[in-house]
LOSELUM-958219 format. One record per atom (N, C-alpha, C, O): residue number from 1; residue in one letter; chain; atom name; x, y, z. Coordinates in steps of 0.05 Angstrom, whole numbers, plus 5000, padded with zeros to 4 digits. Example, Ala and Ser with C-alpha at 12.3 -4.5 7.8 and 13.67 -1.06 7.14 Angstrom:
resi;resn;chain;name;u;v;w
1;A;A;N;5264;4886;5156
1;A;A;CA;5246;4910;5156
1;A;A;C;5264;4934;5156
1;A;A;O;5285;4934;5169
2;S;A;N;5257;4955;5142
2;S;A;CA;5273;4979;5143
2;S;A;C;5258;5001;5157
2;S;A;O;5268;5023;5161
***
This chain:
resi;resn;chain;name;u;v;w
1;M;A;N;5017;4977;5000
1;M;A;CA;5000;5000;5000
1;M;A;C;5018;5025;5000
1;M;A;O;5036;5027;5016
2;S;A;N;5012;5043;4982
2;S;A;CA;5028;5068;4981
2;S;A;C;5017;5088;5000
2;S;A;O;4994;5090;5006
3;N;A;N;5035;5104;5010
3;N;A;CA;5028;5125;5029
3;N;A;C;5028;5152;5013
3;N;A;O;5049;5163;5008
4;P;A;N;5005;5162;5005
4;P;A;CA;5004;5186;4989
4;P;A;C;5014;5210;5006
4;P;A;O;5009;5213;5030
5;C;A;N;5029;5227;4992
5;C;A;CA;5041;5250;5005
5;C;A;C;5020;5273;5006
5;C;A;O;5009;5281;4985
6;H;A;N;5014;5283;5029
6;H;A;CA;4995;5305;5032
6;H;A;C;5010;5329;5043
6;H;A;O;5029;5326;5059
7;S;A;N;5002;5351;5035
7;S;A;CA;5014;5376;5046
7;S;A;C;4992;5393;5058
7;S;A;O;4968;5392;5050
8;A;A;N;5000;5409;5076
8;A;A;CA;4981;5427;5090
8;A;A;C;4993;5455;5091
8;A;A;O;5017;5458;5095
9;Y;A;N;4976;5473;5086
9;Y;A;CA;4984;5501;5088
9;Y;A;C;4981;5511;5117
9;Y;A;O;4958;5512;5127
10;L;A;N;5003;5517;5130
10;L;A;CA;5002;5526;5157
10;L;A;C;5005;5556;5158
10;L;A;O;5021;5567;5144
11;R;A;N;4988;5568;5173
11;R;A;CA;4989;5598;5174
11;R;A;C;4991;5607;5203
11;R;A;O;4974;5601;5220
12;G;A;N;5012;5621;5209
12;G;A;CA;5016;5632;5236
12;G;A;C;4999;5657;5239
12;G;A;O;4984;5665;5221
13;S;A;N;5002;5669;5261
13;S;A;CA;4987;5694;5268
13;S;A;C;4998;5717;5252
13;S;A;O;5021;5724;5255
14;L;A;N;4981;5730;5235
14;L;A;CA;4989;5753;5220
14;L;A;C;4994;5777;5238
14;L;A;O;5012;5793;5233
15;G;A;N;4980;5778;5260
15;G;A;CA;4984;5800;5279
15;G;A;C;5011;5799;5292
15;G;A;O;5024;5820;5295
16;S;A;N;5019;5775;5301
16;S;A;CA;5045;5774;5314
16;S;A;C;5068;5777;5293
16;S;A;O;5089;5788;5299
17;F;A;N;5063;5768;5268
17;F;A;CA;5083;5773;5247
17;F;A;C;5086;5802;5242
17;F;A;O;5109;5812;5241
18;A;A;N;5064;5817;5239
18;A;A;CA;5065;5846;5235
18;A;A;C;5079;5860;5258
18;A;A;O;5095;5879;5254
19;A;A;N;5074;5851;5283
19;A;A;CA;5086;5863;5306
19;A;A;C;5116;5858;5306
19;A;A;O;5132;5876;5313
20;D;A;N;5125;5834;5298
20;D;A;CA;5153;5828;5296
20;D;A;C;5167;5846;5275
20;D;A;O;5188;5856;5279
21;M;A;N;5153;5848;5252
21;M;A;CA;5164;5864;5231
21;M;A;C;5166;5894;5239
21;M;A;O;5184;5908;5231
22;K;A;N;5146;5903;5254
22;K;A;CA;5145;5931;5262
22;K;A;C;5169;5937;5280
22;K;A;O;5180;5959;5280
23;R;A;N;5177;5918;5297
23;R;A;CA;5200;5922;5314
23;R;A;C;5226;5926;5299
23;R;A;O;5245;5938;5310
24;M;A;N;5227;5917;5274
24;M;A;CA;5251;5921;5258
24;M;A;C;5253;5948;5245
24;M;A;O;5274;5956;5236
25;I;A;N;5231;5963;5245
25;I;A;CA;5231;5990;5233
25;I;A;C;5249;6009;5248
25;I;A;O;5246;6012;5273
26;N;A;N;5267;6022;5234
26;N;A;CA;5285;6042;5245
26;N;A;C;5302;6031;5268
26;N;A;O;5310;6045;5286
27;A;A;N;5308;6005;5266
27;A;A;CA;5326;5992;5286
27;A;A;C;5353;5989;5273
27;A;A;O;5356;5975;5253
28;P;A;N;5373;6002;5285
28;P;A;CA;5400;6001;5273
28;P;A;C;5412;5973;5271
28;P;A;O;5427;5966;5253
29;E;A;N;5404;5956;5291
29;E;A;CA;5414;5928;5291
29;E;A;C;5405;5914;5265
29;E;A;O;5381;5915;5259
30;M;A;N;5423;5902;5252
30;M;A;CA;5418;5885;5228
30;M;A;C;5408;5901;5204
30;M;A;O;5403;5889;5183
31;S;A;N;5405;5928;5206
31;S;A;CA;5397;5943;5183
31;S;A;C;5421;5945;5164
31;S;A;O;5444;5943;5172
32;D;A;N;5414;5950;5138
32;D;A;CA;5436;5952;5119
32;D;A;C;5433;5976;5101
32;D;A;O;5447;5979;5081
33;V;A;N;5415;5994;5108
33;V;A;CA;5412;6019;5093
33;V;A;C;5403;6041;5112
33;V;A;O;5389;6036;5131
34;K;A;N;5413;6065;5106
34;K;A;CA;5407;6088;5124
34;K;A;C;5397;6110;5106
34;K;A;O;5407;6115;5084
35;F;A;N;5376;6124;5116
35;F;A;CA;5365;6147;5103
35;F;A;C;5368;6171;5121
35;F;A;O;5366;6169;5145
36;I;A;N;5373;6194;5109
36;I;A;CA;5373;6219;5123
36;I;A;C;5348;6233;5113
36;I;A;O;5346;6240;5090
37;V;A;N;5329;6237;5131
37;V;A;CA;5302;6245;5122
37;V;A;C;5293;6272;5133
37;V;A;O;5298;6279;5156
38;G;A;N;5282;6288;5115
38;G;A;CA;5270;6314;5122
38;G;A;C;5290;6336;5127
38;G;A;O;5314;6331;5128
39;E;A;N;5279;6359;5131
39;E;A;CA;5296;6382;5138
39;E;A;C;5310;6378;5165
39;E;A;O;5332;6389;5169
40;E;A;N;5298;6362;5182
40;E;A;CA;5310;6356;5208
40;E;A;C;5334;6337;5206
40;E;A;O;5350;6334;5225
41;R;A;N;5337;6325;5182
41;R;A;CA;5359;6306;5177
41;R;A;C;5358;6282;5197
41;R;A;O;5379;6274;5207
42;K;A;N;5334;6272;5201
42;K;A;CA;5331;6249;5219
42;K;A;C;5341;6223;5206
42;K;A;O;5336;6218;5183
43;V;A;N;5357;6208;5221
43;V;A;CA;5367;6183;5211
43;V;A;C;5346;6161;5214
43;V;A;O;5334;6158;5235
44;V;A;N;5341;6147;5192
44;V;A;CA;5322;6124;5192
44;V;A;C;5336;6100;5181
44;V;A;O;5348;6101;5159
45;Y;A;N;5336;6079;5196
45;Y;A;CA;5349;6054;5188
45;Y;A;C;5328;6035;5176
45;Y;A;O;5305;6034;5185
46;A;A;N;5337;6019;5157
46;A;A;CA;5318;6000;5144
46;A;A;C;5334;5976;5133
46;A;A;O;5358;5974;5137
47;H;A;N;5319;5959;5119
47;H;A;CA;5331;5934;5108
47;H;A;C;5325;5934;5078
47;H;A;O;5301;5934;5070
48;R;A;N;5346;5934;5062
48;R;A;CA;5343;5936;5033
48;R;A;C;5325;5914;5022
48;R;A;O;5307;5920;5005
49;C;A;N;5328;5890;5031
49;C;A;CA;5312;5868;5018
49;C;A;C;5282;5872;5022
49;C;A;O;5267;5867;5004
50;I;A;N;5274;5882;5045
50;I;A;CA;5246;5886;5050
50;I;A;C;5235;5909;5033
50;I;A;O;5215;5906;5019
51;L;A;N;5249;5931;5033
51;L;A;CA;5241;5954;5017
51;L;A;C;5241;5948;4987
51;L;A;O;5222;5955;4973
52;A;A;N;5262;5934;4978
52;A;A;CA;5265;5929;4949
52;A;A;C;5243;5909;4939
52;A;A;O;5232;5913;4918
53;Y;A;N;5237;5889;4955
53;Y;A;CA;5217;5869;4946
53;Y;A;C;5189;5880;4949
53;Y;A;O;5171;5870;4934
54;R;A;N;5184;5899;4966
54;R;A;CA;5157;5910;4969
54;R;A;C;5152;5935;4952
54;R;A;O;5129;5943;4948
55;C;A;N;5174;5947;4941
55;C;A;CA;5171;5972;4927
55;C;A;C;5191;5975;4904
55;C;A;O;5215;5975;4909
56;E;A;N;5181;5976;4880
56;E;A;CA;5198;5978;4856
56;E;A;C;5216;6003;4857
56;E;A;O;5238;6002;4847
57;A;A;N;5206;6025;4867
57;A;A;CA;5222;6049;4868
57;A;A;C;5247;6045;4886
57;A;A;O;5268;6054;4879
58;F;A;N;5244;6032;4908
58;F;A;CA;5267;6026;4925
58;F;A;C;5285;6006;4912
58;F;A;O;5310;6009;4913
59;S;A;N;5274;5987;4898
59;S;A;CA;5290;5967;4884
59;S;A;C;5308;5981;4863
59;S;A;O;5332;5975;4861
60;T;A;N;5297;5999;4848
60;T;A;CA;5312;6014;4828
60;T;A;C;5333;6032;4842
60;T;A;O;5356;6033;4832
61;M;A;N;5326;6045;4863
61;M;A;CA;5344;6062;4878
61;M;A;C;5369;6046;4887
61;M;A;O;5391;6055;4885
62;F;A;N;5364;6023;4899
62;F;A;CA;5385;6006;4909
62;F;A;C;5402;5995;4887
62;F;A;O;5427;5993;4889
63;A;A;N;5389;5986;4865
63;A;A;CA;5404;5975;4842
63;A;A;C;5423;5996;4830
63;A;A;O;5445;5990;4823
64;E;A;N;5413;6021;4828
64;E;A;CA;5430;6042;4817
64;E;A;C;5454;6047;4835
64;E;A;O;5476;6052;4825
65;Q;A;N;5450;6046;4861
65;Q;A;CA;5472;6050;4879
65;Q;A;C;5493;6027;4877
65;Q;A;O;5517;6032;4878
66;L;A;N;5483;6002;4874
66;L;A;CA;5501;5980;4872
66;L;A;C;5517;5980;4846
66;L;A;O;5540;5970;4845
67;L;A;N;5506;5992;4825
67;L;A;CA;5520;5994;4799
67;L;A;C;5542;6015;4799
67;L;A;O;5558;6017;4781
68;S;A;N;5542;6032;4820
68;S;A;CA;5563;6052;4822
68;S;A;C;5590;6039;4824
68;S;A;O;5593;6017;4835
69;R;A;N;5610;6052;4814
69;R;A;CA;5637;6041;4813
69;R;A;C;5651;6041;4840
69;R;A;O;5667;6024;4846
70;D;A;N;5644;6061;4856
70;D;A;CA;5657;6064;4881
70;D;A;C;5644;6047;4903
70;D;A;O;5620;6051;4909
71;A;A;N;5658;6028;4914
71;A;A;CA;5647;6011;4935
71;A;A;C;5638;6026;4959
71;A;A;O;5619;6018;4973
72;K;A;N;5652;6048;4965
72;K;A;CA;5645;6063;4989
72;K;A;C;5618;6078;4986
72;K;A;O;5605;6084;5005
73;E;A;N;5611;6083;4961
73;E;A;CA;5586;6097;4955
73;E;A;C;5562;6080;4964
73;E;A;O;5541;6091;4970
74;A;A;N;5565;6054;4964
74;A;A;CA;5543;6036;4972
74;A;A;C;5536;6039;5002
74;A;A;O;5515;6031;5010
75;E;A;N;5555;6051;5017
75;E;A;CA;5550;6055;5046
75;E;A;C;5539;6083;5052
75;E;A;O;5533;6088;5075
76;V;A;N;5538;6100;5032
76;V;A;CA;5529;6128;5036
76;V;A;C;5499;6127;5040
76;V;A;O;5485;6114;5025
77;P;A;N;5489;6142;5060
77;P;A;CA;5460;6142;5065
77;P;A;C;5446;6157;5042
77;P;A;O;5457;6174;5029
78;F;A;N;5421;6149;5039
78;F;A;CA;5403;6163;5020
78;F;A;C;5392;6188;5034
78;F;A;O;5383;6186;5056
79;V;A;N;5393;6210;5021
79;V;A;CA;5383;6235;5032
79;V;A;C;5356;6242;5019
79;V;A;O;5354;6245;4995
80;L;A;N;5336;6243;5036
80;L;A;CA;5309;6249;5027
80;L;A;C;5299;6274;5041
80;L;A;O;5286;6272;5062
81;T;A;N;5305;6297;5031
81;T;A;CA;5298;6322;5045
81;T;A;C;5270;6331;5039
81;T;A;O;5260;6349;5054
82;D;A;N;5257;6320;5019
82;D;A;CA;5230;6330;5011
82;D;A;C;5207;6315;5025
82;D;A;O;5184;6319;5018
83;V;A;N;5213;6298;5044
83;V;A;CA;5192;6284;5059
83;V;A;C;5198;6286;5089
83;V;A;O;5220;6285;5098
84;R;A;N;5176;6289;5104
84;R;A;CA;5178;6291;5133
84;R;A;C;5185;6263;5144
84;R;A;O;5175;6243;5134
85;P;A;N;5200;6262;5166
85;P;A;CA;5207;6236;5178
85;P;A;C;5183;6219;5186
85;P;A;O;5183;6195;5181
86;D;A;N;5162;6231;5197
86;D;A;CA;5139;6216;5206
86;D;A;C;5124;6204;5182
86;D;A;O;5112;6182;5183
87;V;A;N;5124;6218;5159
87;V;A;CA;5111;6208;5135
87;V;A;C;5128;6185;5124
87;V;A;O;5116;6164;5116
88;F;A;N;5154;6189;5122
88;F;A;CA;5171;6167;5112
88;F;A;C;5169;6142;5129
88;F;A;O;5167;6120;5119
89;L;A;N;5169;6146;5155
89;L;A;CA;5166;6123;5173
89;L;A;C;5139;6109;5170
89;L;A;O;5138;6084;5173
90;A;A;N;5118;6124;5164
90;A;A;CA;5092;6112;5159
90;A;A;C;5093;6094;5134
90;A;A;O;5082;6072;5134
91;V;A;N;5106;6105;5113
91;V;A;CA;5108;6089;5088
91;V;A;C;5125;6064;5094
91;V;A;O;5118;6042;5085
92;V;A;N;5147;6067;5108
92;V;A;CA;5164;6044;5115
92;V;A;C;5148;6024;5131
92;V;A;O;5150;5999;5127
93;E;A;N;5133;6033;5150
93;E;A;CA;5116;6015;5167
93;E;A;C;5097;5999;5149
93;E;A;O;5093;5975;5153
94;F;A;N;5085;6013;5130
94;F;A;CA;5067;5998;5112
94;F;A;C;5082;5977;5096
94;F;A;O;5072;5955;5092
95;L;A;N;5105;5984;5087
95;L;A;CA;5121;5965;5071
95;L;A;C;5129;5940;5088
95;L;A;O;5130;5918;5078
96;Y;A;N;5135;5945;5113
96;Y;A;CA;5144;5923;5131
96;Y;A;C;5120;5906;5140
96;Y;A;O;5122;5881;5141
97;T;A;N;5098;5919;5146
97;T;A;CA;5076;5904;5160
97;T;A;C;5050;5902;5144
97;T;A;O;5032;5887;5151
98;N;A;N;5049;5916;5122
98;N;A;CA;5025;5917;5105
98;N;A;C;5001;5931;5119
98;N;A;O;4978;5927;5112
99;C;A;N;5007;5946;5140
99;C;A;CA;4987;5962;5153
99;C;A;C;5001;5986;5167
99;C;A;O;5025;5985;5172
100;V;A;N;4986;6006;5172
100;V;A;CA;4997;6030;5185
100;V;A;C;4974;6046;5197
100;V;A;O;4952;6048;5185
101;M;A;N;4978;6058;5220
101;M;A;CA;4959;6076;5232
101;M;A;C;4966;6104;5224
101;M;A;O;4988;6114;5229
102;L;A;N;4947;6118;5211
102;L;A;CA;4952;6145;5201
102;L;A;C;4936;6165;5216
102;L;A;O;4912;6161;5222
103;S;A;N;4949;6187;5223
103;S;A;CA;4934;6209;5234
103;S;A;C;4926;6228;5211
103;S;A;O;4939;6227;5190
104;S;A;N;4906;6244;5215
104;S;A;CA;4896;6261;5193
104;S;A;C;4917;6281;5185
104;S;A;O;4916;6291;5162
105;D;A;N;4936;6289;5202
105;D;A;CA;4955;6309;5195
105;D;A;C;4977;6299;5176
105;D;A;O;4992;6315;5164
106;I;A;N;4980;6273;5173
106;I;A;CA;5000;6263;5154
106;I;A;C;4988;6247;5131
106;I;A;O;5002;6239;5112
107;A;A;N;4962;6242;5131
107;A;A;CA;4949;6225;5111
107;A;A;C;4954;6235;5083
107;A;A;O;4961;6219;5065
108;L;A;N;4951;6260;5078
108;L;A;CA;4955;6271;5051
108;L;A;C;4984;6268;5042
108;L;A;O;4989;6261;5019
109;D;A;N;5003;6272;5060
109;D;A;CA;5031;6269;5053
109;D;A;C;5038;6240;5049
109;D;A;O;5055;6234;5031
110;V;A;N;5026;6222;5064
110;V;A;CA;5030;6193;5059
110;V;A;C;5019;6185;5032
110;V;A;O;5031;6169;5017
111;L;A;N;4996;6196;5025
111;L;A;CA;4984;6190;4999
111;L;A;C;5003;6200;4977
111;L;A;O;5007;6186;4957
112;T;A;N;5014;6224;4980
112;T;A;CA;5033;6235;4960
112;T;A;C;5057;6217;4958
112;T;A;O;5066;6212;4936
113;S;A;N;5068;6208;4980
113;S;A;CA;5091;6190;4979
113;S;A;C;5083;6163;4966
113;S;A;O;5099;6151;4951
114;A;A;N;5060;6153;4972
114;A;A;CA;5051;6128;4960
114;A;A;C;5049;6131;4929
114;A;A;O;5056;6112;4915
115;V;A;N;5040;6153;4920
115;V;A;CA;5039;6158;4891
115;V;A;C;5068;6160;4880
115;V;A;O;5074;6147;4860
116;E;A;N;5085;6175;4894
116;E;A;CA;5113;6178;4885
116;E;A;C;5128;6151;4884
116;E;A;O;5143;6147;4865
117;Y;A;N;5123;6134;4903
117;Y;A;CA;5137;6108;4904
117;Y;A;C;5121;6086;4889
117;Y;A;O;5131;6063;4888
118;G;A;N;5098;6092;4878
118;G;A;CA;5083;6072;4863
118;G;A;C;5071;6051;4880
118;G;A;O;5069;6028;4871
119;L;A;N;5062;6058;4904
119;L;A;CA;5050;6039;4923
119;L;A;C;5020;6040;4920
119;L;A;O;5006;6053;4935
120;D;A;N;5010;6025;4901
120;D;A;CA;4981;6026;4894
120;D;A;C;4963;6018;4918
120;D;A;O;4943;6030;4923
121;E;A;N;4971;5997;4933
121;E;A;CA;4955;5988;4955
121;E;A;C;4953;6009;4977
121;E;A;O;4932;6013;4988
122;L;A;N;4975;6022;4983
122;L;A;CA;4975;6043;5003
122;L;A;C;4959;6067;4993
122;L;A;O;4944;6079;5009
123;Q;A;N;4961;6074;4967
123;Q;A;CA;4945;6095;4956
123;Q;A;C;4915;6089;4960
123;Q;A;O;4900;6107;4969
124;R;A;N;4907;6065;4954
124;R;A;CA;4879;6057;4956
124;R;A;C;4870;6058;4985
124;R;A;O;4848;6068;4992
125;D;A;N;4887;6048;5003
125;D;A;CA;4880;6047;5032
125;D;A;C;4877;6075;5044
125;D;A;O;4859;6080;5059
126;V;A;N;4896;6093;5036
126;V;A;CA;4894;6120;5047
126;V;A;C;4869;6134;5036
126;V;A;O;4856;6148;5050
127;S;A;N;4863;6130;5010
127;S;A;CA;4839;6142;4998
127;S;A;C;4814;6132;5012
127;S;A;O;4796;6148;5017
128;V;A;N;4812;6106;5018
128;V;A;CA;4789;6095;5032
128;V;A;C;4787;6107;5060
128;V;A;O;4765;6115;5069
129;A;A;N;4810;6110;5074
129;A;A;CA;4810;6121;5101
129;A;A;C;4801;6150;5100
129;A;A;O;4786;6159;5117
130;D;A;N;4810;6165;5080
130;D;A;CA;4802;6193;5077
130;D;A;C;4772;6196;5072
130;D;A;O;4759;6213;5083
131;Q;A;N;4761;6178;5055
131;Q;A;CA;4733;6178;5050
131;Q;A;C;4717;6173;5076
131;Q;A;O;4697;6186;5081
132;A;A;N;4726;6155;5092
132;A;A;CA;4713;6149;5118
132;A;A;C;4714;6173;5136
132;A;A;O;4695;6180;5149
133;S;A;N;4738;6186;5137
133;S;A;CA;4741;6210;5153
133;S;A;C;4723;6232;5144
133;S;A;O;4711;6246;5161
134;I;A;N;4721;6236;5118
134;I;A;CA;4703;6257;5107
134;I;A;C;4674;6251;5114
134;I;A;O;4659;6269;5122
135;Y;A;N;4666;6225;5112
135;Y;A;CA;4639;6217;5119
135;Y;A;C;4633;6225;5149
135;Y;A;O;4613;6237;5155
136;W;A;N;4651;6216;5167
136;W;A;CA;4645;6221;5195
136;W;A;C;4647;6251;5202
136;W;A;O;4632;6261;5219
137;A;A;N;4665;6266;5189
137;A;A;CA;4666;6295;5193
137;A;A;C;4641;6308;5184
137;A;A;O;4630;6326;5197
138;S;A;N;4631;6300;5161
138;S;A;CA;4606;6312;5150
138;S;A;C;4582;6305;5168
138;S;A;O;4565;6322;5172
139;L;A;N;4582;6280;5178
139;L;A;CA;4560;6272;5196
139;L;A;C;4561;6289;5222
139;L;A;O;4540;6298;5231
140;Y;A;N;4585;6293;5232
140;Y;A;CA;4588;6309;5256
140;Y;A;C;4579;6338;5251
140;Y;A;O;4564;6349;5268
141;L;A;N;4587;6349;5229
141;L;A;CA;4578;6377;5222
141;L;A;C;4548;6378;5219
141;L;A;O;4536;6398;5227
142;K;A;N;4536;6358;5207
142;K;A;CA;4506;6358;5205
142;K;A;C;4493;6358;5232
142;K;A;O;4474;6372;5237
143;L;A;N;4504;6341;5251
143;L;A;CA;4493;6340;5277
143;L;A;C;4496;6367;5292
143;L;A;O;4478;6375;5306
144;V;A;N;4519;6380;5289
144;V;A;CA;4523;6406;5301
144;V;A;C;4503;6426;5289
144;V;A;O;4491;6442;5304
145;L;A;N;4500;6425;5263
145;L;A;CA;4481;6444;5250
145;L;A;C;4453;6439;5260
145;L;A;O;4438;6458;5265
146;L;A;N;4445;6414;5262
146;L;A;CA;4419;6408;5273
146;L;A;C;4415;6418;5301
146;L;A;O;4394;6430;5308
147;F;A;N;4435;6415;5317
147;F;A;CA;4434;6424;5345
147;F;A;C;4431;6455;5345
147;F;A;O;4414;6465;5360
148;L;A;N;4446;6469;5328
148;L;A;CA;4445;6498;5327
148;L;A;C;4417;6507;5317
148;L;A;O;4408;6529;5324
149;K;A;N;4405;6491;5299
149;K;A;CA;4379;6498;5288
149;K;A;C;4356;6491;5308
149;K;A;O;4333;6498;5303
150;G;A;N;4363;6478;5330
150;G;A;CA;4343;6472;5350
150;G;A;C;4329;6445;5347
150;G;A;O;4309;6441;5360
151;Y;A;N;4339;6428;5330
151;Y;A;CA;4327;6402;5327
151;Y;A;C;4333;6385;5351
151;Y;A;O;4356;6385;5361
152;P;A;N;4314;6370;5362
152;P;A;CA;4319;6352;5384
152;P;A;C;4335;6328;5375
152;P;A;O;4325;6312;5359
153;L;A;N;4359;6325;5385
153;L;A;CA;4376;6302;5377
153;L;A;C;4375;6279;5396
153;L;A;O;4385;6257;5390
154;Y;A;N;4362;6283;5419
154;Y;A;CA;4360;6261;5438
154;Y;A;C;4333;6264;5452
154;Y;A;O;4319;6283;5449
155;S;A;N;4327;6243;5466
155;S;A;CA;4301;6242;5479
155;S;A;C;4305;6233;5508
155;S;A;O;4324;6220;5515
156;Q;A;N;4286;6240;5525
156;Q;A;CA;4286;6231;5552
156;Q;A;C;4281;6201;5554
156;Q;A;O;4286;6189;5575
157;S;A;N;4272;6190;5532
157;S;A;CA;4264;6161;5532
157;S;A;C;4288;6144;5523
157;S;A;O;4283;6124;5509
158;C;A;N;4312;6151;5530
158;C;A;CA;4335;6135;5522
158;C;A;C;4331;6106;5529
158;C;A;O;4323;6099;5551
159;G;A;N;4338;6089;5511
159;G;A;CA;4336;6060;5516
159;G;A;C;4309;6049;5507
159;G;A;O;4306;6024;5505
160;K;A;N;4289;6066;5503
160;K;A;CA;4263;6056;5493
160;K;A;C;4264;6054;5463
160;K;A;O;4280;6068;5450
161;P;A;N;4246;6038;5451
161;P;A;CA;4247;6033;5423
161;P;A;C;4246;6058;5405
161;P;A;O;4257;6058;5383
162;D;A;N;4233;6080;5414
162;D;A;CA;4230;6103;5397
162;D;A;C;4253;6123;5399
162;D;A;O;4254;6143;5385
163;S;A;N;4272;6118;5418
163;S;A;CA;4292;6138;5423
163;S;A;C;4311;6143;5399
163;S;A;O;4320;6165;5395
164;G;A;N;4316;6122;5383
164;G;A;CA;4333;6126;5360
164;G;A;C;4319;6139;5336
164;G;A;O;4332;6149;5318
165;K;A;N;4293;6139;5337
165;K;A;CA;4278;6151;5315
165;K;A;C;4281;6181;5313
165;K;A;O;4281;6192;5291
166;R;A;N;4285;6195;5336
166;R;A;CA;4289;6224;5335
166;R;A;C;4315;6231;5321
166;R;A;O;4315;6249;5305
167;L;A;N;4335;6216;5326
167;L;A;CA;4361;6221;5313
167;L;A;C;4359;6215;5284
167;L;A;O;4369;6230;5267
168;E;A;N;4346;6193;5277
168;E;A;CA;4342;6185;5249
168;E;A;C;4326;6206;5234
168;E;A;O;4333;6214;5212
169;T;A;N;4305;6216;5246
169;T;A;CA;4288;6237;5234
169;T;A;C;4304;6263;5231
169;T;A;O;4303;6276;5210
170;A;A;N;4320;6270;5251
170;A;A;CA;4336;6294;5250
170;A;A;C;4356;6292;5228
170;A;A;O;4361;6312;5213
171;L;A;N;4369;6269;5224
171;L;A;CA;4388;6265;5203
171;L;A;C;4375;6267;5176
171;L;A;O;4387;6279;5157
172;K;A;N;4351;6256;5173
172;K;A;CA;4337;6259;5147
172;K;A;C;4331;6288;5142
172;K;A;O;4333;6297;5119
173;Q;A;N;4322;6302;5162
173;Q;A;CA;4316;6331;5159
173;Q;A;C;4341;6347;5153
173;Q;A;O;4339;6368;5140
174;S;A;N;4364;6338;5162
174;S;A;CA;4389;6353;5157
174;S;A;C;4396;6354;5128
174;S;A;O;4409;6372;5119
175;Q;A;N;4387;6335;5113
175;Q;A;CA;4392;6336;5084
175;Q;A;C;4378;6360;5072
175;Q;A;O;4388;6372;5053
176;L;A;N;4355;6367;5082
176;L;A;CA;4341;6391;5073
176;L;A;C;4356;6416;5082
176;L;A;O;4357;6435;5067
177;V;A;N;4366;6415;5106
177;V;A;CA;4380;6439;5117
177;V;A;C;4406;6443;5102
177;V;A;O;4413;6466;5096
178;A;A;N;4420;6422;5096
178;A;A;CA;4446;6425;5083
178;A;A;C;4443;6435;5054
178;A;A;O;4462;6446;5043
179;E;A;N;4421;6430;5041
179;E;A;CA;4417;6438;5013
179;E;A;C;4412;6467;5010
179;E;A;O;4409;6477;4988
***
């Protein structure tokens, strides 16, 4: 009787993998590339293989450096004065972990960097996050406008079945107010 060979796809925790990868960001130990970033000239450490395999722009940048005749030039840091360090680190975090937490004050700059580096997935994710932010901001503004116009946004009957209807009615009426 033959023993058929079976294989199984084993999948570890993506969360712990991303956390491990995040610890490598800007860690001088084991890094093999250095960037000088922003007007502040902040040093950022990274790993060529991760950046190159995740981003064609970095792959090209590193390949051009390796083709240089001077071996010492391969150790010279890349100077990126046109990007803020927090924005560059957010892009690097996305490349390492495939996720990143963005604050609204850097989202547009991260989107610009994603376009510059050809990171389609990051571009899409930032755009979706911006759309959600715009939705919640507009909802908040509508609620403030309703409050200022004197619409009742809550009821003394909190927890009773009709309590949510006042807010729903007010939101429907806000479409008339906003127009």
